[in-house]
KOLLO-585164 format. One record per residue (C-alpha): residue number from 1; x negated, y, z negated. Coordinates in nm, 2 decimals. Example, Ala and Ser with C-alpha at 12.3 -4.5 7.8 and 13.67 -1.06 7.14 Angstrom:
residues 2
<1, <-1.23, -0.45, -0.78>>
<2, <-1.37, -0.11, -0.71>>
//
This chain:
residues 292
<1, <-19.49, -18.34, 7.32>>
<2, <-19.72, -18.65, 7.24>>
<3, <-20.05, -18.57, 7.36>>
<4, <-20.20, -18.91, 7.37>>
<5, <-20.47, -18.87, 7.08>>
<6, <-20.56, -19.14, 6.86>>
<7, <-20.36, -19.11, 6.56>>
<8, <-20.59, -19.01, 6.26>>
<9, <-20.53, -18.97, 5.89>>
<10, <-20.71, -18.78, 5.67>>
<11, <-20.74, -18.66, 5.27>>
<12, <-20.72, -18.27, 5.15>>
<13, <-20.91, -18.27, 4.78>>
<14, <-20.86, -17.98, 4.56>>
<15, <-21.20, -17.91, 4.40>>
<16, <-21.10, -17.71, 4.13>>
<17, <-20.84, -17.99, 4.02>>
<18, <-21.10, -18.24, 3.92>>
<19, <-21.43, -18.26, 3.75>>
<20, <-21.74, -18.21, 4.00>>
<21, <-21.82, -18.60, 4.02>>
<22, <-21.45, -18.67, 4.08>>
<23, <-21.44, -18.44, 4.37>>
<24, <-21.72, -18.63, 4.52>>
<25, <-21.60, -18.98, 4.42>>
<26, <-21.25, -18.89, 4.57>>
<27, <-21.42, -18.85, 4.90>>
<28, <-21.61, -19.18, 4.86>>
<29, <-21.29, -19.35, 4.81>>
<30, <-21.09, -19.17, 5.11>>
<31, <-21.37, -19.34, 5.34>>
<32, <-21.35, -19.71, 5.14>>
<33, <-20.95, -19.68, 5.18>>
<34, <-20.99, -19.64, 5.58>>
<35, <-20.92, -19.27, 5.61>>
<36, <-21.10, -19.09, 5.90>>
<37, <-21.16, -18.77, 5.74>>
<38, <-21.17, -18.58, 5.42>>
<39, <-21.16, -18.24, 5.37>>
<40, <-21.16, -18.00, 5.06>>
<41, <-21.05, -17.65, 5.02>>
<42, <-21.25, -17.35, 5.03>>
<43, <-21.19, -17.03, 4.77>>
<44, <-21.50, -16.90, 4.69>>
<45, <-21.35, -16.65, 4.49>>
<46, <-21.20, -16.89, 4.27>>
<47, <-21.44, -16.98, 3.94>>
<48, <-21.34, -17.28, 3.88>>
<49, <-21.42, -17.43, 4.25>>
<50, <-21.70, -17.57, 4.38>>
<51, <-21.90, -17.44, 4.66>>
<52, <-21.76, -17.60, 4.97>>
<53, <-22.08, -17.63, 5.17>>
<54, <-22.23, -17.76, 4.84>>
<55, <-21.99, -18.02, 4.82>>
<56, <-21.96, -18.15, 5.17>>
<57, <-22.31, -18.20, 5.18>>
<58, <-22.32, -18.44, 4.88>>
<59, <-21.98, -18.60, 5.01>>
<60, <-22.17, -18.66, 5.33>>
<61, <-22.45, -18.79, 5.18>>
<62, <-22.29, -19.05, 4.96>>
<63, <-22.05, -19.18, 5.26>>
<64, <-22.15, -19.32, 5.59>>
<65, <-21.85, -19.33, 5.85>>
<66, <-21.57, -19.07, 5.76>>
<67, <-21.59, -18.76, 5.89>>
<68, <-21.57, -18.45, 5.70>>
<69, <-21.48, -18.07, 5.70>>
<70, <-21.36, -17.75, 5.48>>
<71, <-20.99, -17.72, 5.49>>
<72, <-21.05, -17.47, 5.56>>
<73, <-21.38, -17.24, 5.54>>
<74, <-21.35, -16.86, 5.44>>
<75, <-21.54, -16.71, 5.73>>
<76, <-21.53, -16.37, 5.58>>
<77, <-21.73, -16.43, 5.31>>
<78, <-22.01, -16.58, 5.55>>
<79, <-22.22, -16.45, 5.81>>
<80, <-22.09, -16.62, 6.12>>
<81, <-22.41, -16.70, 6.29>>
<82, <-22.53, -16.86, 5.95>>
<83, <-22.23, -17.06, 5.96>>
<84, <-22.29, -17.18, 6.28>>
<85, <-22.62, -17.31, 6.15>>
<86, <-22.50, -17.47, 5.87>>
<87, <-22.25, -17.64, 6.05>>
<88, <-22.50, -17.76, 6.32>>
<89, <-22.75, -17.90, 6.01>>
<90, <-22.47, -18.08, 5.85>>
<91, <-22.34, -18.23, 6.18>>
<92, <-22.72, -18.34, 6.28>>
<93, <-22.78, -18.49, 5.92>>
<94, <-22.46, -18.66, 5.95>>
<95, <-22.48, -18.85, 6.33>>
<96, <-22.20, -18.62, 6.42>>
<97, <-21.93, -18.63, 6.15>>
<98, <-21.89, -18.26, 6.07>>
<99, <-21.59, -18.07, 6.18>>
<100, <-21.55, -17.70, 6.13>>
<101, <-21.21, -17.57, 5.98>>
<102, <-21.21, -17.22, 5.98>>
<103, <-20.99, -16.94, 5.81>>
<104, <-20.93, -16.57, 5.84>>
<105, <-20.97, -16.54, 5.47>>
<106, <-20.60, -16.52, 5.34>>
<107, <-20.65, -16.38, 4.99>>
<108, <-20.84, -16.05, 5.16>>
<109, <-20.83, -15.86, 4.82>>
<110, <-21.02, -16.18, 4.66>>
<111, <-21.24, -16.15, 4.95>>
<112, <-21.33, -15.78, 4.90>>
<113, <-21.35, -15.87, 4.52>>
<114, <-21.64, -16.07, 4.59>>
<115, <-21.84, -15.83, 4.81>>
<116, <-21.66, -15.94, 5.16>>
<117, <-21.55, -15.67, 5.38>>
<118, <-21.21, -15.50, 5.28>>
<119, <-21.01, -15.60, 5.60>>
<120, <-20.67, -15.56, 5.71>>
<121, <-20.48, -15.91, 5.81>>
<122, <-20.52, -15.79, 6.17>>
<123, <-20.85, -15.70, 6.14>>
<124, <-20.94, -16.02, 5.95>>
<125, <-20.80, -16.20, 6.30>>
<126, <-21.03, -15.99, 6.54>>
<127, <-21.30, -16.09, 6.30>>
<128, <-21.22, -16.45, 6.31>>
<129, <-21.22, -16.40, 6.70>>
<130, <-21.54, -16.26, 6.71>>
<131, <-21.70, -16.51, 6.48>>
<132, <-21.58, -16.77, 6.70>>
<133, <-21.78, -16.63, 6.99>>
<134, <-22.10, -16.58, 6.76>>
<135, <-22.08, -16.95, 6.65>>
<136, <-22.02, -17.10, 7.00>>
<137, <-22.33, -16.86, 7.11>>
<138, <-22.56, -17.01, 6.84>>
<139, <-22.45, -17.39, 6.93>>
<140, <-22.55, -17.29, 7.34>>
<141, <-22.89, -17.40, 7.29>>
<142, <-22.89, -17.46, 7.68>>
<143, <-22.88, -17.11, 7.71>>
<144, <-23.22, -16.97, 7.71>>
<145, <-23.13, -16.59, 7.67>>
<146, <-23.09, -16.43, 7.35>>
<147, <-22.76, -16.40, 7.20>>
<148, <-22.58, -16.07, 7.23>>
<149, <-22.25, -15.99, 7.11>>
<150, <-22.17, -15.62, 7.00>>
<151, <-21.89, -15.72, 6.77>>
<152, <-21.70, -15.48, 6.50>>
<153, <-21.71, -15.72, 6.26>>
<154, <-21.98, -15.98, 6.37>>
<155, <-22.26, -15.82, 6.61>>
<156, <-22.56, -16.03, 6.66>>
<157, <-22.85, -15.83, 6.88>>
<158, <-23.10, -16.09, 7.03>>
<159, <-22.99, -16.39, 6.81>>
<160, <-23.20, -16.72, 6.88>>
<161, <-22.96, -17.02, 7.03>>
<162, <-22.97, -17.35, 6.90>>
<163, <-23.03, -17.62, 6.75>>
<164, <-22.75, -17.78, 6.92>>
<165, <-22.50, -17.97, 6.73>>
<166, <-22.51, -18.41, 6.70>>
<167, <-22.14, -18.39, 6.89>>
<168, <-21.94, -18.09, 7.02>>
<169, <-21.81, -17.98, 6.69>>
<170, <-21.46, -17.88, 6.68>>
<171, <-21.31, -17.54, 6.54>>
<172, <-20.98, -17.60, 6.39>>
<173, <-20.78, -17.30, 6.28>>
<174, <-20.54, -17.25, 5.97>>
<175, <-20.31, -17.05, 6.14>>
<176, <-19.94, -16.94, 6.10>>
<177, <-19.88, -16.61, 6.19>>
<178, <-19.83, -16.53, 6.59>>
<179, <-20.18, -16.33, 6.63>>
<180, <-20.38, -16.64, 6.48>>
<181, <-20.12, -16.91, 6.66>>
<182, <-20.23, -16.71, 7.01>>
<183, <-20.59, -16.73, 6.89>>
<184, <-20.59, -17.07, 6.85>>
<185, <-20.45, -17.13, 7.17>>
<186, <-20.73, -16.93, 7.35>>
<187, <-21.03, -17.04, 7.16>>
<188, <-20.98, -17.29, 6.87>>
<189, <-20.99, -17.68, 6.94>>
<190, <-20.72, -17.76, 6.69>>
<191, <-20.43, -17.63, 6.51>>
<192, <-20.43, -17.71, 6.07>>
<193, <-20.13, -17.57, 5.94>>
<194, <-19.97, -17.73, 5.62>>
<195, <-19.61, -17.88, 5.68>>
<196, <-19.50, -17.77, 5.29>>
<197, <-19.50, -17.41, 5.45>>
<198, <-19.29, -17.45, 5.76>>
<199, <-18.94, -17.55, 5.88>>
<200, <-18.93, -17.82, 6.17>>
<201, <-18.79, -17.54, 6.39>>
<202, <-19.10, -17.30, 6.26>>
<203, <-19.34, -17.56, 6.35>>
<204, <-19.22, -17.61, 6.67>>
<205, <-19.18, -17.27, 6.73>>
<206, <-19.54, -17.24, 6.65>>
<207, <-19.66, -17.49, 6.83>>
<208, <-19.51, -17.35, 7.19>>
<209, <-19.71, -17.03, 7.11>>
<210, <-20.03, -17.23, 7.10>>
<211, <-19.93, -17.40, 7.42>>
<212, <-19.83, -17.07, 7.58>>
<213, <-20.19, -16.86, 7.49>>
<214, <-20.41, -17.19, 7.59>>
<215, <-20.23, -17.14, 7.93>>
<216, <-20.26, -16.78, 7.95>>
<217, <-20.65, -16.84, 7.91>>
<218, <-20.67, -17.12, 8.13>>
<219, <-20.69, -17.42, 7.89>>
<220, <-20.50, -17.73, 7.85>>
<221, <-20.26, -17.75, 7.56>>
<222, <-20.34, -18.08, 7.52>>
<223, <-20.67, -18.05, 7.43>>
<224, <-20.58, -17.83, 7.13>>
<225, <-20.54, -18.10, 6.87>>
<226, <-20.25, -18.05, 6.63>>
<227, <-20.32, -18.15, 6.26>>
<228, <-20.09, -18.11, 5.98>>
<229, <-20.17, -18.10, 5.61>>
<230, <-19.88, -18.31, 5.39>>
<231, <-19.78, -18.38, 5.05>>
<232, <-19.50, -18.55, 4.86>>
<233, <-19.42, -18.84, 4.61>>
<234, <-19.37, -19.16, 4.67>>
<235, <-19.02, -19.25, 4.50>>
<236, <-18.80, -19.55, 4.48>>
<237, <-18.49, -19.36, 4.67>>
<238, <-18.52, -19.08, 4.89>>
<239, <-18.49, -18.72, 4.74>>
<240, <-18.62, -18.48, 5.01>>
<241, <-18.88, -18.43, 5.27>>
<242, <-19.17, -18.70, 5.18>>
<243, <-18.98, -18.78, 4.85>>
<244, <-18.89, -19.14, 4.87>>
<245, <-19.05, -19.49, 4.97>>
<246, <-19.28, -19.58, 5.24>>
<247, <-19.04, -19.60, 5.50>>
<248, <-18.87, -19.30, 5.44>>
<249, <-19.26, -19.15, 5.49>>
<250, <-19.33, -19.32, 5.81>>
<251, <-18.96, -19.17, 5.92>>
<252, <-19.01, -18.81, 5.81>>
<253, <-19.36, -18.82, 5.97>>
<254, <-19.33, -18.98, 6.31>>
<255, <-19.13, -18.71, 6.46>>
<256, <-19.43, -18.47, 6.42>>
<257, <-19.66, -18.70, 6.58>>
<258, <-19.42, -18.78, 6.88>>
<259, <-19.21, -18.46, 6.95>>
<260, <-19.46, -18.24, 6.82>>
<261, <-19.81, -18.36, 6.90>>
<262, <-19.96, -18.39, 6.59>>
<263, <-20.26, -18.61, 6.57>>
<264, <-20.41, -18.60, 6.25>>
<265, <-20.20, -18.60, 5.93>>
<266, <-20.40, -18.52, 5.63>>
<267, <-20.28, -18.62, 5.26>>
<268, <-20.30, -18.32, 5.00>>
<269, <-20.35, -18.54, 4.71>>
<270, <-20.59, -18.59, 4.46>>
<271, <-20.42, -18.89, 4.26>>
<272, <-20.60, -19.22, 4.39>>
<273, <-20.31, -19.43, 4.35>>
<274, <-20.12, -19.22, 4.61>>
<275, <-20.40, -19.24, 4.84>>
<276, <-20.43, -19.61, 4.83>>
<277, <-20.03, -19.64, 4.91>>
<278, <-20.08, -19.41, 5.21>>
<279, <-20.35, -19.59, 5.35>>
<280, <-20.20, -19.93, 5.28>>
<281, <-19.82, -19.87, 5.37>>
<282, <-19.77, -19.55, 5.58>>
<283, <-20.08, -19.54, 5.77>>
<284, <-20.09, -19.87, 5.98>>
<285, <-19.66, -19.84, 5.99>>
<286, <-19.71, -19.51, 6.14>>
<287, <-19.94, -19.65, 6.39>>
<288, <-19.75, -19.93, 6.50>>
<289, <-19.44, -19.74, 6.54>>
<290, <-19.62, -19.47, 6.74>>
<291, <-19.75, -19.77, 6.95>>
<292, <-19.40, -19.91, 7.02>>
//
């Protein structure tokens, strides 16, 4: 199921695990090591976390090439139309280096405690679907008519569109359950799960749900990029999935690229030495193996 995408690599940094300046420096290091993408967790209800939008802006200003994204942005605590304009702003300021990772909220009780809507899981998916429509509508600066979407959760009535982003910003969804997977296939540009939470069979089945939803929506499955957060530990000998020497990491990850179509692997680590070893030994070996 390899979709022909160029294989890319990213990092996934947890702001609450580090002093503020370290979270930024890890983003700079990600660029220096040759990663294509740096992403940050977003949990606005966590008092030890920096605000992700502010952090992304700071990291983008300190870098020149690397793409930036939340992993993933908590939409229920942000108005969709304002999120669209914030995304456009950062994309224009970075000359097209921003990607929009979105989530339905995850910890819905914590969202409500912060003043967000008190939603059921089903309502949260409905709200995310409406939010995507609003975001796409705001980005469509070529359409001159005001944006009107009579949504239950994200209603806009005559909003002005634009400005247009510097590039077509992809929307990546952190999705696991069937309704979210179907939404990914119907409306998103990418699927961003974490491999540590899924068995290979579950990953394959979820991939199939996305493909079926894409076809039902008149879309092509290959147009939906498959991304995956990964985590592990380099060890002298193998002791489990992504626990072993670099060669084992390549062997563990290659099937996800070739058989399941994963085009972006995102290393979840705040450890510079792990980032350095992955960039030097795993990423180039995976690209070579894929070329073969």
